[in-house]
mmCIF file of the C-alpha atoms, coordinates in Angstrom:
data_MODEL
# 
_entry.id   MODEL 
# 
loop_
_atom_site.group_PDB 
_atom_site.id 
_atom_site.type_symbol 
_atom_site.label_atom_id 
_atom_site.label_alt_id 
_atom_site.label_comp_id 
_atom_site.label_asym_id 
_atom_site.label_entity_id 
_atom_site.label_seq_id 
_atom_site.pdbx_PDB_ins_code 
_atom_site.Cartn_x 
_atom_site.Cartn_y 
_atom_site.Cartn_z 
_atom_site.occupancy 
_atom_site.B_iso_or_equiv 
_atom_site.pdbx_formal_charge 
_atom_site.auth_seq_id 
_atom_site.auth_comp_id 
_atom_site.auth_asym_id 
_atom_site.auth_atom_id 
_atom_site.pdbx_PDB_model_num 
ATOM 1   C CA . MET A 1 1   ? -28.288 -31.574 13.922  1.00 0.00 ? 1   MET A CA 1 
ATOM 2   C CA . ARG A 1 2   ? -29.537 -30.628 10.464  1.00 0.00 ? 2   ARG A CA 1 
ATOM 3   C CA . ASN A 1 3   ? -32.095 -28.230 11.965  1.00 0.00 ? 3   ASN A CA 1 
ATOM 4   C CA . TYR A 1 4   ? -29.329 -26.618 13.974  1.00 0.00 ? 4   TYR A CA 1 
ATOM 5   C CA . LEU A 1 5   ? -27.190 -26.150 10.834  1.00 0.00 ? 5   LEU A CA 1 
ATOM 6   C CA . THR A 1 6   ? -30.142 -24.699 8.930   1.00 0.00 ? 6   THR A CA 1 
ATOM 7   C CA . PHE A 1 7   ? -30.816 -22.285 11.772  1.00 0.00 ? 7   PHE A CA 1 
ATOM 8   C CA . ALA A 1 8   ? -27.132 -21.310 11.931  1.00 0.00 ? 8   ALA A CA 1 
ATOM 9   C CA . ALA A 1 9   ? -27.054 -20.710 8.172   1.00 0.00 ? 9   ALA A CA 1 
ATOM 10  C CA . LEU A 1 10  ? -30.098 -18.456 8.440   1.00 0.00 ? 10  LEU A CA 1 
ATOM 11  C CA . LEU A 1 11  ? -28.487 -16.494 11.255  1.00 0.00 ? 11  LEU A CA 1 
ATOM 12  C CA . ILE A 1 12  ? -25.515 -15.854 9.020   1.00 0.00 ? 12  ILE A CA 1 
ATOM 13  C CA . ALA A 1 13  ? -27.307 -15.343 5.697   1.00 0.00 ? 13  ALA A CA 1 
ATOM 14  C CA . ALA A 1 14  ? -30.119 -13.065 6.845   1.00 0.00 ? 14  ALA A CA 1 
ATOM 15  C CA . PRO A 1 15  ? -27.886 -10.168 7.984   1.00 0.00 ? 15  PRO A CA 1 
ATOM 16  C CA . LEU A 1 16  ? -25.785 -10.521 4.847   1.00 0.00 ? 16  LEU A CA 1 
ATOM 17  C CA . ALA A 1 17  ? -28.870 -10.419 2.623   1.00 0.00 ? 17  ALA A CA 1 
ATOM 18  C CA . ALA A 1 18  ? -30.152 -7.374  4.477   1.00 0.00 ? 18  ALA A CA 1 
ATOM 19  C CA . GLN A 1 19  ? -26.874 -5.582  3.763   1.00 0.00 ? 19  GLN A CA 1 
ATOM 20  C CA . THR A 1 20  ? -26.928 -6.347  0.034   1.00 0.00 ? 20  THR A CA 1 
ATOM 21  C CA . PRO A 1 21  ? -28.286 -3.350  -1.872  1.00 0.00 ? 21  PRO A CA 1 
ATOM 22  C CA . PRO A 1 22  ? -30.736 -3.914  -4.709  1.00 0.00 ? 22  PRO A CA 1 
ATOM 23  C CA . PRO A 1 23  ? -29.385 -3.844  -8.274  1.00 0.00 ? 23  PRO A CA 1 
ATOM 24  C CA . THR A 1 24  ? -28.917 -0.334  -9.638  1.00 0.00 ? 24  THR A CA 1 
ATOM 25  C CA . ASP A 1 25  ? -29.348 0.799   -13.248 1.00 0.00 ? 25  ASP A CA 1 
ATOM 26  C CA . HIS A 1 26  ? -26.178 2.902   -13.455 1.00 0.00 ? 26  HIS A CA 1 
ATOM 27  C CA . GLY A 1 27  ? -27.005 3.973   -17.005 1.00 0.00 ? 27  GLY A CA 1 
ATOM 28  C CA . ALA A 1 28  ? -30.061 5.849   -15.720 1.00 0.00 ? 28  ALA A CA 1 
ATOM 29  C CA . MET A 1 29  ? -28.090 7.872   -13.160 1.00 0.00 ? 29  MET A CA 1 
ATOM 30  C CA . SER A 1 30  ? -28.406 11.530  -13.993 1.00 0.00 ? 30  SER A CA 1 
ATOM 31  C CA . GLY A 1 31  ? -25.462 13.848  -13.650 1.00 0.00 ? 31  GLY A CA 1 
ATOM 32  C CA . MET A 1 32  ? -22.918 11.094  -14.267 1.00 0.00 ? 32  MET A CA 1 
ATOM 33  C CA . ASN A 1 33  ? -20.395 11.807  -17.022 1.00 0.00 ? 33  ASN A CA 1 
ATOM 34  C CA . HIS A 1 34  ? -20.167 8.296   -18.443 1.00 0.00 ? 34  HIS A CA 1 
ATOM 35  C CA . ASP A 1 35  ? -18.010 9.467   -21.362 1.00 0.00 ? 35  ASP A CA 1 
ATOM 36  C CA . ALA A 1 36  ? -15.284 10.562  -18.940 1.00 0.00 ? 36  ALA A CA 1 
ATOM 37  C CA . MET A 1 37  ? -15.437 7.173   -17.248 1.00 0.00 ? 37  MET A CA 1 
ATOM 38  C CA . SER A 1 38  ? -14.485 5.349   -20.438 1.00 0.00 ? 38  SER A CA 1 
ATOM 39  C CA . LYS A 1 39  ? -11.156 7.196   -20.718 1.00 0.00 ? 39  LYS A CA 1 
ATOM 40  C CA . PRO A 1 40  ? -8.051  5.375   -19.462 1.00 0.00 ? 40  PRO A CA 1 
ATOM 41  C CA . VAL A 1 41  ? -7.089  6.154   -15.913 1.00 0.00 ? 41  VAL A CA 1 
ATOM 42  C CA . THR A 1 42  ? -3.618  7.543   -15.295 1.00 0.00 ? 42  THR A CA 1 
ATOM 43  C CA . PRO A 1 43  ? -1.733  4.889   -13.339 1.00 0.00 ? 43  PRO A CA 1 
ATOM 44  C CA . MET A 1 44  ? -0.330  5.703   -9.945  1.00 0.00 ? 44  MET A CA 1 
ATOM 45  C CA . PRO A 1 45  ? 3.418   6.364   -9.939  1.00 0.00 ? 45  PRO A CA 1 
ATOM 46  C CA . ALA A 1 46  ? 5.517   3.450   -8.756  1.00 0.00 ? 46  ALA A CA 1 
ATOM 47  C CA . MET A 1 47  ? 6.659   3.607   -5.164  1.00 0.00 ? 47  MET A CA 1 
ATOM 48  C CA . ASP A 1 48  ? 10.352  3.966   -4.467  1.00 0.00 ? 48  ASP A CA 1 
ATOM 49  C CA . PRO A 1 49  ? 11.460  0.377   -3.704  1.00 0.00 ? 49  PRO A CA 1 
ATOM 50  C CA . ALA A 1 50  ? 14.102  1.660   -1.294  1.00 0.00 ? 50  ALA A CA 1 
ATOM 51  C CA . LYS A 1 51  ? 11.354  3.210   0.808   1.00 0.00 ? 51  LYS A CA 1 
ATOM 52  C CA . MET A 1 52  ? 9.267   0.035   0.605   1.00 0.00 ? 52  MET A CA 1 
ATOM 53  C CA . GLN A 1 53  ? 12.171  -2.112  1.779   1.00 0.00 ? 53  GLN A CA 1 
ATOM 54  C CA . ALA A 1 54  ? 12.874  0.286   4.656   1.00 0.00 ? 54  ALA A CA 1 
ATOM 55  C CA . MET A 1 55  ? 9.327   0.147   6.015   1.00 0.00 ? 55  MET A CA 1 
ATOM 56  C CA . ASP A 1 56  ? 8.987   -1.628  9.340   1.00 0.00 ? 56  ASP A CA 1 
ATOM 57  C CA . HIS A 1 57  ? 6.176   -4.007  8.425   1.00 0.00 ? 57  HIS A CA 1 
ATOM 58  C CA . GLY A 1 58  ? 6.547   -5.725  11.791  1.00 0.00 ? 58  GLY A CA 1 
ATOM 59  C CA . LYS A 1 59  ? 4.760   -2.837  13.475  1.00 0.00 ? 59  LYS A CA 1 
ATOM 60  C CA . MET A 1 60  ? 1.693   -3.490  11.337  1.00 0.00 ? 60  MET A CA 1 
ATOM 61  C CA . ALA A 1 61  ? 1.067   -6.707  13.253  1.00 0.00 ? 61  ALA A CA 1 
ATOM 62  C CA . THR A 1 62  ? -0.028  -4.621  16.241  1.00 0.00 ? 62  THR A CA 1 
ATOM 63  C CA . MET A 1 63  ? -2.869  -2.973  14.312  1.00 0.00 ? 63  MET A CA 1 
ATOM 64  C CA . ASP A 1 64  ? -6.334  -3.607  15.742  1.00 0.00 ? 64  ASP A CA 1 
ATOM 65  C CA . HIS A 1 65  ? -7.972  -5.091  12.651  1.00 0.00 ? 65  HIS A CA 1 
ATOM 66  C CA . ALA A 1 66  ? -11.160 -5.828  14.584  1.00 0.00 ? 66  ALA A CA 1 
ATOM 67  C CA . LYS A 1 67  ? -11.907 -2.086  14.516  1.00 0.00 ? 67  LYS A CA 1 
ATOM 68  C CA . MET A 1 68  ? -12.013 -2.180  10.716  1.00 0.00 ? 68  MET A CA 1 
ATOM 69  C CA . GLY A 1 69  ? -15.576 -3.437  10.778  1.00 0.00 ? 69  GLY A CA 1 
ATOM 70  C CA . GLY A 1 70  ? -16.544 -5.876  8.075   1.00 0.00 ? 70  GLY A CA 1 
ATOM 71  C CA . MET A 1 71  ? -13.551 -5.266  5.856   1.00 0.00 ? 71  MET A CA 1 
ATOM 72  C CA . CYS A 1 72  ? -12.010 -8.631  6.693   1.00 0.00 ? 72  CYS A CA 1 
ATOM 73  C CA . GLY A 1 73  ? -15.160 -10.701 6.751   1.00 0.00 ? 73  GLY A CA 1 
ATOM 74  C CA . MET A 1 74  ? -17.680 -11.134 9.518   1.00 0.00 ? 74  MET A CA 1 
ATOM 75  C CA . GLY A 1 75  ? -16.270 -10.052 12.842  1.00 0.00 ? 75  GLY A CA 1 
ATOM 76  C CA . GLY A 1 76  ? -13.130 -8.386  11.550  1.00 0.00 ? 76  GLY A CA 1 
ATOM 77  C CA . MET A 1 77  ? -10.196 -10.794 11.635  1.00 0.00 ? 77  MET A CA 1 
ATOM 78  C CA . SER A 1 78  ? -12.266 -13.785 12.788  1.00 0.00 ? 78  SER A CA 1 
ATOM 79  C CA . MET A 1 79  ? -12.209 -15.263 9.289   1.00 0.00 ? 79  MET A CA 1 
ATOM 80  C CA . MET A 1 80  ? -8.404  -15.144 9.331   1.00 0.00 ? 80  MET A CA 1 
ATOM 81  C CA . LYS A 1 81  ? -7.740  -17.093 12.507  1.00 0.00 ? 81  LYS A CA 1 
ATOM 82  C CA . ASN A 1 82  ? -6.334  -20.584 12.344  1.00 0.00 ? 82  ASN A CA 1 
ATOM 83  C CA . THR A 1 83  ? -8.807  -23.390 12.914  1.00 0.00 ? 83  THR A CA 1 
ATOM 84  C CA . PRO A 1 84  ? -8.276  -27.157 13.146  1.00 0.00 ? 84  PRO A CA 1 
ATOM 85  C CA . ALA A 1 85  ? -9.573  -27.502 9.577   1.00 0.00 ? 85  ALA A CA 1 
ATOM 86  C CA . ASN A 1 86  ? -7.542  -24.509 8.318   1.00 0.00 ? 86  ASN A CA 1 
ATOM 87  C CA . PRO A 1 87  ? -4.309  -24.103 10.260  1.00 0.00 ? 87  PRO A CA 1 
ATOM 88  C CA . TYR A 1 88  ? -2.936  -22.055 7.345   1.00 0.00 ? 88  TYR A CA 1 
ATOM 89  C CA . ALA A 1 89  ? -5.064  -18.903 7.673   1.00 0.00 ? 89  ALA A CA 1 
ATOM 90  C CA . GLU A 1 90  ? -2.562  -16.797 9.576   1.00 0.00 ? 90  GLU A CA 1 
ATOM 91  C CA . ALA A 1 91  ? 0.387   -17.913 7.422   1.00 0.00 ? 91  ALA A CA 1 
ATOM 92  C CA . GLY A 1 92  ? -1.663  -17.036 4.336   1.00 0.00 ? 92  GLY A CA 1 
ATOM 93  C CA . MET A 1 93  ? -2.441  -13.571 5.662   1.00 0.00 ? 93  MET A CA 1 
ATOM 94  C CA . VAL A 1 94  ? 1.241   -12.939 6.427   1.00 0.00 ? 94  VAL A CA 1 
ATOM 95  C CA . MET A 1 95  ? 2.114   -14.073 2.902   1.00 0.00 ? 95  MET A CA 1 
ATOM 96  C CA . HIS A 1 96  ? -0.469  -11.784 1.289   1.00 0.00 ? 96  HIS A CA 1 
ATOM 97  C CA . HIS A 1 97  ? 0.728   -8.852  3.367   1.00 0.00 ? 97  HIS A CA 1 
ATOM 98  C CA . LYS A 1 98  ? 4.361   -9.431  2.402   1.00 0.00 ? 98  LYS A CA 1 
ATOM 99  C CA . MET A 1 99  ? 3.399   -9.822  -1.267  1.00 0.00 ? 99  MET A CA 1 
ATOM 100 C CA . MET A 1 100 ? 2.514   -6.135  -1.351  1.00 0.00 ? 100 MET A CA 1 
ATOM 101 C CA . VAL A 1 101 ? 6.188   -5.337  -1.984  1.00 0.00 ? 101 VAL A CA 1 
ATOM 102 C CA . VAL A 1 102 ? 6.781   -3.208  -5.094  1.00 0.00 ? 102 VAL A CA 1 
ATOM 103 C CA . GLY A 1 103 ? 9.934   -3.110  -7.204  1.00 0.00 ? 103 GLY A CA 1 
ATOM 104 C CA . SER A 1 104 ? 11.212  -0.451  -9.582  1.00 0.00 ? 104 SER A CA 1 
ATOM 105 C CA . ASP A 1 105 ? 9.385   -2.017  -12.546 1.00 0.00 ? 105 ASP A CA 1 
ATOM 106 C CA . ALA A 1 106 ? 6.953   -4.816  -13.345 1.00 0.00 ? 106 ALA A CA 1 
ATOM 107 C CA . SER A 1 107 ? 9.712   -7.442  -13.614 1.00 0.00 ? 107 SER A CA 1 
ATOM 108 C CA . GLU A 1 108 ? 11.262  -6.681  -10.244 1.00 0.00 ? 108 GLU A CA 1 
ATOM 109 C CA . THR A 1 109 ? 7.843   -6.414  -8.598  1.00 0.00 ? 109 THR A CA 1 
ATOM 110 C CA . TRP A 1 110 ? 6.878   -9.840  -9.966  1.00 0.00 ? 110 TRP A CA 1 
ATOM 111 C CA . VAL A 1 111 ? 10.137  -11.391 -8.735  1.00 0.00 ? 111 VAL A CA 1 
ATOM 112 C CA . ARG A 1 112 ? 9.800   -9.858  -5.260  1.00 0.00 ? 112 ARG A CA 1 
ATOM 113 C CA . GLN A 1 113 ? 6.153   -10.838 -4.930  1.00 0.00 ? 113 GLN A CA 1 
ATOM 114 C CA . MET A 1 114 ? 6.884   -14.376 -6.104  1.00 0.00 ? 114 MET A CA 1 
ATOM 115 C CA . ILE A 1 115 ? 9.635   -14.712 -3.491  1.00 0.00 ? 115 ILE A CA 1 
ATOM 116 C CA . GLU A 1 116 ? 7.088   -13.857 -0.792  1.00 0.00 ? 116 GLU A CA 1 
ATOM 117 C CA . HIS A 1 117 ? 4.531   -16.156 -2.434  1.00 0.00 ? 117 HIS A CA 1 
ATOM 118 C CA . HIS A 1 118 ? 7.007   -19.061 -2.291  1.00 0.00 ? 118 HIS A CA 1 
ATOM 119 C CA . ARG A 1 119 ? 7.964   -18.219 1.305   1.00 0.00 ? 119 ARG A CA 1 
ATOM 120 C CA . GLY A 1 120 ? 4.277   -18.318 2.201   1.00 0.00 ? 120 GLY A CA 1 
ATOM 121 C CA . ALA A 1 121 ? 3.939   -21.699 0.496   1.00 0.00 ? 121 ALA A CA 1 
ATOM 122 C CA . ILE A 1 122 ? 6.890   -22.982 2.533   1.00 0.00 ? 122 ILE A CA 1 
ATOM 123 C CA . ALA A 1 123 ? 5.312   -21.731 5.773   1.00 0.00 ? 123 ALA A CA 1 
ATOM 124 C CA . MET A 1 124 ? 2.022   -23.428 4.905   1.00 0.00 ? 124 MET A CA 1 
ATOM 125 C CA . SER A 1 125 ? 3.775   -26.634 3.820   1.00 0.00 ? 125 SER A CA 1 
ATOM 126 C CA . LYS A 1 126 ? 5.709   -26.784 7.105   1.00 0.00 ? 126 LYS A CA 1 
ATOM 127 C CA . ILE A 1 127 ? 2.382   -26.648 8.936   1.00 0.00 ? 127 ILE A CA 1 
ATOM 128 C CA . ALA A 1 128 ? 1.051   -29.450 6.727   1.00 0.00 ? 128 ALA A CA 1 
ATOM 129 C CA . VAL A 1 129 ? 4.115   -31.607 7.403   1.00 0.00 ? 129 VAL A CA 1 
ATOM 130 C CA . VAL A 1 130 ? 3.303   -31.421 11.108  1.00 0.00 ? 130 VAL A CA 1 
ATOM 131 C CA . GLN A 1 131 ? -0.510  -31.299 11.143  1.00 0.00 ? 131 GLN A CA 1 
ATOM 132 C CA . ALA A 1 132 ? -1.834  -33.046 8.029   1.00 0.00 ? 132 ALA A CA 1 
ATOM 133 C CA . THR A 1 133 ? -3.358  -36.405 8.888   1.00 0.00 ? 133 THR A CA 1 
ATOM 134 C CA . ASP A 1 134 ? -2.857  -37.922 5.438   1.00 0.00 ? 134 ASP A CA 1 
ATOM 135 C CA . LYS A 1 135 ? 0.619   -39.375 4.831   1.00 0.00 ? 135 LYS A CA 1 
ATOM 136 C CA . GLU A 1 136 ? 0.579   -38.535 1.114   1.00 0.00 ? 136 GLU A CA 1 
ATOM 137 C CA . ALA A 1 137 ? -0.334  -34.904 1.871   1.00 0.00 ? 137 ALA A CA 1 
ATOM 138 C CA . ARG A 1 138 ? 2.589   -34.676 4.316   1.00 0.00 ? 138 ARG A CA 1 
ATOM 139 C CA . THR A 1 139 ? 4.937   -36.135 1.684   1.00 0.00 ? 139 THR A CA 1 
ATOM 140 C CA . LEU A 1 140 ? 3.687   -33.686 -0.948  1.00 0.00 ? 140 LEU A CA 1 
ATOM 141 C CA . ALA A 1 141 ? 4.126   -30.794 1.491   1.00 0.00 ? 141 ALA A CA 1 
ATOM 142 C CA . GLN A 1 142 ? 7.734   -31.847 2.182   1.00 0.00 ? 142 GLN A CA 1 
ATOM 143 C CA . LYS A 1 143 ? 8.453   -32.056 -1.568  1.00 0.00 ? 143 LYS A CA 1 
ATOM 144 C CA . ASP A 1 144 ? 6.846   -28.638 -2.015  1.00 0.00 ? 144 ASP A CA 1 
ATOM 145 C CA . ILE A 1 145 ? 9.199   -27.109 0.559   1.00 0.00 ? 145 ILE A CA 1 
ATOM 146 C CA . THR A 1 146 ? 12.191  -28.329 -1.450  1.00 0.00 ? 146 THR A CA 1 
ATOM 147 C CA . MET A 1 147 ? 10.764  -27.033 -4.759  1.00 0.00 ? 147 MET A CA 1 
ATOM 148 C CA . GLN A 1 148 ? 9.801   -23.646 -3.300  1.00 0.00 ? 148 GLN A CA 1 
ATOM 149 C CA . GLU A 1 149 ? 13.279  -23.191 -1.797  1.00 0.00 ? 149 GLU A CA 1 
ATOM 150 C CA . LYS A 1 150 ? 14.819  -23.841 -5.253  1.00 0.00 ? 150 LYS A CA 1 
ATOM 151 C CA . ASP A 1 151 ? 12.433  -21.322 -6.818  1.00 0.00 ? 151 ASP A CA 1 
ATOM 152 C CA . ILE A 1 152 ? 13.342  -18.692 -4.209  1.00 0.00 ? 152 ILE A CA 1 
ATOM 153 C CA . ALA A 1 153 ? 17.059  -19.257 -4.888  1.00 0.00 ? 153 ALA A CA 1 
ATOM 154 C CA . SER A 1 154 ? 16.413  -18.774 -8.613  1.00 0.00 ? 154 SER A CA 1 
ATOM 155 C CA . LEU A 1 155 ? 14.447  -15.561 -8.007  1.00 0.00 ? 155 LEU A CA 1 
ATOM 156 C CA . GLN A 1 156 ? 17.105  -14.218 -5.610  1.00 0.00 ? 156 GLN A CA 1 
ATOM 157 C CA . SER A 1 157 ? 19.710  -14.957 -8.293  1.00 0.00 ? 157 SER A CA 1 
ATOM 158 C CA . TRP A 1 158 ? 17.677  -12.924 -10.807 1.00 0.00 ? 158 TRP A CA 1 
ATOM 159 C CA . LEU A 1 159 ? 17.676  -9.968  -8.407  1.00 0.00 ? 159 LEU A CA 1 
ATOM 160 C CA . LYS A 1 160 ? 21.460  -10.150 -7.981  1.00 0.00 ? 160 LYS A CA 1 
ATOM 161 C CA . ARG A 1 161 ? 22.070  -10.490 -11.744 1.00 0.00 ? 161 ARG A CA 1 
ATOM 162 C CA . HIS A 1 162 ? 20.008  -7.340  -12.287 1.00 0.00 ? 162 HIS A CA 1 
ATOM 163 C CA . GLY A 1 163 ? 21.837  -5.329  -9.633  1.00 0.00 ? 163 GLY A CA 1 
ATOM 164 C CA . LYS A 1 164 ? 18.975  -5.511  -7.157  1.00 0.00 ? 164 LYS A CA 1 
ATOM 165 C CA . GLN A 1 165 ? 19.218  -6.152  -3.441  1.00 0.00 ? 165 GLN A CA 1 
ATOM 166 C CA . ALA A 1 166 ? 18.147  -9.656  -2.444  1.00 0.00 ? 166 ALA A CA 1 
ATOM 167 C CA . GLN A 1 167 ? 15.253  -9.988  -0.025  1.00 0.00 ? 167 GLN A CA 1 
# 
């Protein structure tokens, strides 16, 4: 079995090592204006939150991520599929996608992203309540659902107090 695992590790590591470029001395690159690179970059303008909220993110689920090459790990989305040891992968990906919401300023963006973060934690905890084999882990997951729901209510309240639409 150990020989098989060693062989499998080599099959995975060898192509990755072959794709890793050698270290580059960027200071020796001619034609690069390194002085210009040290200047602060102008930040991108904030997106209109009304447009972000109106986007139909549901249609993004039909994207063929496998055609994105190695962007999502080896084999496209294969690293993001649920497994018996990690039944949370897909819920985590949904959470990270939804956390890309942007508010009108840093405070609103933080609140909106935290709401999605807590919703993702609830989704993962619900999976743990059903699938975790350890009783203590299931109990902790159930407690986490209650805490996350309270946090979401608090964040939704902040949005309302600041004249923002709840999500």
